[in-house]
C-alpha positions in Angstrom: 42.4 84.1 77.1 43.3 83.1 73.6 40.8 81.0 71.7 41.5 77.3 71.1 41.2 74.4 73.5 41.8 74.6 77.2 43.0 72.0 79.7 39.4 70.5 80.0 39.0 70.1 76.2 36.4 72.8 75.8 36.8 75.8 73.5 37.3 79.1 75.1 34.3 80.5 73.3 32.0 77.8 74.6 33.3 78.2 78.2 32.9 82.0 78.0 29.3 81.6 76.8 28.5 79.1 79.6 30.1 81.2 82.2 28.3 84.4 81.3 24.9 82.7 81.5 25.5 80.3 84.4 23.3 79.0 85.8 20.9 79.2 82.8 17.2 79.1 83.1 15.8 75.6 83.7 18.8 74.5 85.7 19.0 72.3 88.8 20.3 75.2 91.0 17.3 77.3 90.0 14.9 74.4 90.2 15.9 73.8 93.9 15.3 77.5 94.6 18.7 77.9 96.3 19.4 81.2 98.1 22.9 82.1 99.2 23.7 84.7 101.8 27.1 86.2 102.6 27.1 87.9 106.0 29.2 91.0 107.0 32.0 88.7 108.3 32.2 86.8 105.0 30.4 83.6 106.3 28.2 81.9 103.7 25.0 80.0 104.3 22.3 78.9 101.9 18.7 77.8 102.1 16.5 75.4 100.1 12.8 74.9 100.5 11.4 71.5 101.4 9.3 70.8 98.3 7.1 67.7 97.7 9.0 66.9 94.4 12.3 66.7 96.4 11.1 64.1 98.8 11.3 60.3 98.7 8.4 57.9 99.1 8.8 58.1 102.9 8.6 61.9 103.0 12.4 62.5 103.6 14.3 65.2 101.7 16.4 63.3 99.3 20.2 63.1 99.8 20.8 64.2 96.2 18.9 67.5 96.7 20.8 68.1 100.0 24.1 67.3 98.3 23.4 69.8 95.5 22.7 72.5 98.2 26.0 71.5 99.8 28.0 71.6 96.6 26.6 75.0 95.7 27.3 76.7 99.0 30.6 75.0 99.6 31.7 75.8 96.1 30.7 79.5 96.7 32.7 79.4 99.9 35.7 78.0 98.1 35.6 80.6 95.4 35.6 83.3 98.0 38.6 81.8 99.8 40.7 81.5 96.7 39.5 84.5 94.6 40.5 85.4 91.9 41.1 81.7 91.4 38.3 79.2 90.8 37.4 75.7 92.2 36.2 72.4 90.8 34.7 69.6 92.9 36.9 66.6 93.6 35.0 64.8 96.4 31.7 65.2 98.1 30.6 63.1 101.0 27.1 63.4 102.5 25.4 61.6 105.4 21.7 62.0 106.0 20.7 61.6 109.6 16.9 62.2 109.8 13.8 63.6 108.1 13.7 67.3 107.5 10.8 69.1 109.1 9.3 72.5 108.4 9.5 74.6 105.2 13.2 74.9 104.5 16.7 73.7 105.4 19.8 75.8 105.9 23.4 74.8 105.0 26.3 76.5 106.8 29.8 76.0 105.5 33.1 76.3 107.2 36.7 75.8 105.9 38.8 72.9 107.1 41.8 73.6 104.9 42.6 76.3 102.3 45.7 75.1 100.5 47.8 75.9 97.5 46.1 73.2 95.4 43.0 72.1 97.4 40.1 73.6 99.4 38.4 71.3 102.0 35.1 72.3 103.7 32.6 70.9 106.1 28.9 71.8 105.8 26.1 71.3 108.4 22.5 71.2 107.1 19.7 71.8 109.6 16.0 72.6 109.9 14.4 74.5 112.8 14.9 71.5 115.1 18.6 70.8 114.5 21.0 69.1 112.2 19.7 66.7 109.5 22.9 66.0 107.5 26.6 66.7 107.4 28.9 66.9 104.4 32.6 67.3 103.5 33.8 68.6 100.2 37.2 68.8 98.5 37.8 71.2 95.7 40.7 71.6 93.2 42.0 75.1 93.1 42.1 76.3 89.5 44.0 79.3 88.0 42.0 82.5 87.6 40.3 83.0 84.2 38.8 86.2 82.8 35.6 84.3 82.0 34.8 82.8 85.4 31.2 83.4 86.4 30.3 85.8 89.2 28.9 84.1 92.3 28.4 87.2 94.5 31.4 87.5 96.7 30.6 90.8 98.4 29.8 90.9 102.1 26.1 91.3 102.7 25.4 89.8 99.2 22.3 87.7 98.6 22.3 85.3 95.6 18.8 84.0 94.8 18.8 81.3 92.1 15.0 80.8 92.0 13.3 81.7 88.7 9.9 83.2 88.2 8.9 81.1 85.2 9.7 77.6 86.6 7.8 74.6 85.3 4.3 74.1 86.6 3.4 71.6 87.9 6.9 70.9 89.2 8.2 67.5 88.1 9.9 65.0 90.4 13.6 65.6 90.6 14.6 62.5 88.6 12.1 63.5 85.9 13.4 67.1 85.9 16.9 65.7 85.2 15.6 63.4 82.5 16.8 60.2 84.2 15.7 56.9 82.5 15.8 54.3 85.2 15.7 50.7 84.0 13.0 49.0 86.1 14.6 45.5 86.2 18.4 46.2 86.3 20.8 48.6 88.1 21.1 51.0 85.2 20.2 54.7 84.7 20.7 56.5 81.4 20.5 60.3 80.6 21.6 62.8 78.0 23.9 65.7 78.5 21.7 68.8 78.7 21.8 72.3 80.1 19.8 71.5 83.3 22.8 69.6 84.7 25.7 71.7 83.3 28.3 73.3 85.5 30.2 76.4 84.3 32.5 74.2 82.2 29.7 72.5 80.4 30.2 69.2 82.3 27.9 67.7 84.8 27.3 69.8 87.9 28.6 68.3 91.1 25.3 68.2 92.9 23.6 66.7 89.8 26.2 63.9 90.0 25.2 63.3 93.6 21.5 63.1 92.5 22.5 60.3 90.1 24.3 58.4 92.9 21.4 58.9 95.2 19.0 57.6 92.6 21.1 54.5 91.8 21.7 53.6 95.4 17.9 53.7 96.1 17.1 51.9 92.9 19.6 49.1 93.6 18.3 48.6 97.2 14.8 48.6 95.8 15.7 45.9 93.4 17.4 43.9 96.2 14.5 44.0 98.6 11.5 44.6 96.3 10.4 47.7 98.2 11.1 51.4 98.2 14.4 52.6 99.6 16.3 55.8 100.4 20.0 56.8 100.1 21.3 57.8 103.5 25.0 58.2 102.7 27.1 58.8 99.6 30.8 59.5 99.0 31.4 60.7 95.5 34.8 61.1 93.7 34.9 63.3 90.6 37.5 61.9 88.1 36.9 63.5 84.7 34.9 66.1 82.9 31.8 64.9 81.0 32.2 66.0 77.4 29.8 64.2 75.1 27.0 62.0 76.5 24.8 60.2 76.7 25.7 58.8 80.1 25.0 55.6 82.0 25.0 55.1 85.8 25.8 51.5 86.9 25.4 50.0 90.4 27.0 47.0 92.0 26.2 45.8 95.5 29.2 45.6 97.8 27.4 44.6 101.0 23.8 43.5 101.8 22.5 43.6 105.3 19.0 43.0 106.8 17.6 46.2 105.2 20.5 48.1 103.7 22.6 47.9 100.6 26.1 49.5 100.2 26.9 49.8 96.6 29.6 50.9 94.2 28.3 53.3 91.6 30.0 54.4 88.4 29.0 57.2 86.0 30.3 56.7 82.4 30.4 58.9 79.3 29.1 56.5 76.7 29.7 58.9 73.9 33.4 59.4 74.9 34.6 55.8 74.6 32.9 54.8 77.9 35.2 57.1 79.9 34.8 56.8 83.7 33.6 60.2 85.0 32.7 59.5 88.7 32.8 56.7 91.2 30.9 56.6 94.5 30.2 54.4 97.5 26.6 54.8 98.8 24.3 53.2 101.3 20.5 52.9 101.0 18.0 51.5 103.4 14.4 50.4 102.9 11.6 52.7 103.6 9.2 51.4 106.2 
């Protein structure tokens, strides 16, 4: 690929550097200790441990963490289906059904459609007792590039993102991602940093879901003056994040007895307030 600027506005040199080192140390995929397995038939699954810093105040595994697991394994699946092409997240919808029990959860992905322009997948997430969440993802199919990172596409391949020198003690997920949640208004701010990068240098799809999860719970908490958890989120990815800092805004669409459904927007403040992502999410109070 010739140097210059590509269709996402990033220099070829910067993308090549990001791709070769993706994911870097101190990255959300490594922090969640994700582990992908490709079986001998080419099916992909992934595991994530149930860690205290990934739980909400009621002890449930947070939707944002689950959605990051989903985006990672479904994206891996998509890349395998379209290789040597690449994929980028367009939509990610996740519904959380119950509390995860045990020590880890497993995500199993299957294709719904492999098209010329899009890849659509469904992922079931379960613990030892059964399903805890379900998600659908839509990915744009992108032309092959010589600097695409390797995700381990061989049958029998295991990709372990955990790192030996992770932070100790482990911070809570929002703190790890450097979220600044305003206590009295539906606003979250954060900088662009390497912990949330995708291979293009934008915000990783799962990290976007964490922002949506955090805002949905925060807005419900403001509404009812008590802790809340996000139980469903449908995220649409509109544009690449280029500059930062970013702000996450929440607006209630419907308020019921103990739930709030909200419209959430993620904006690149440093790029003329460009709208990056829009989501609809529902949060409920924690008993």
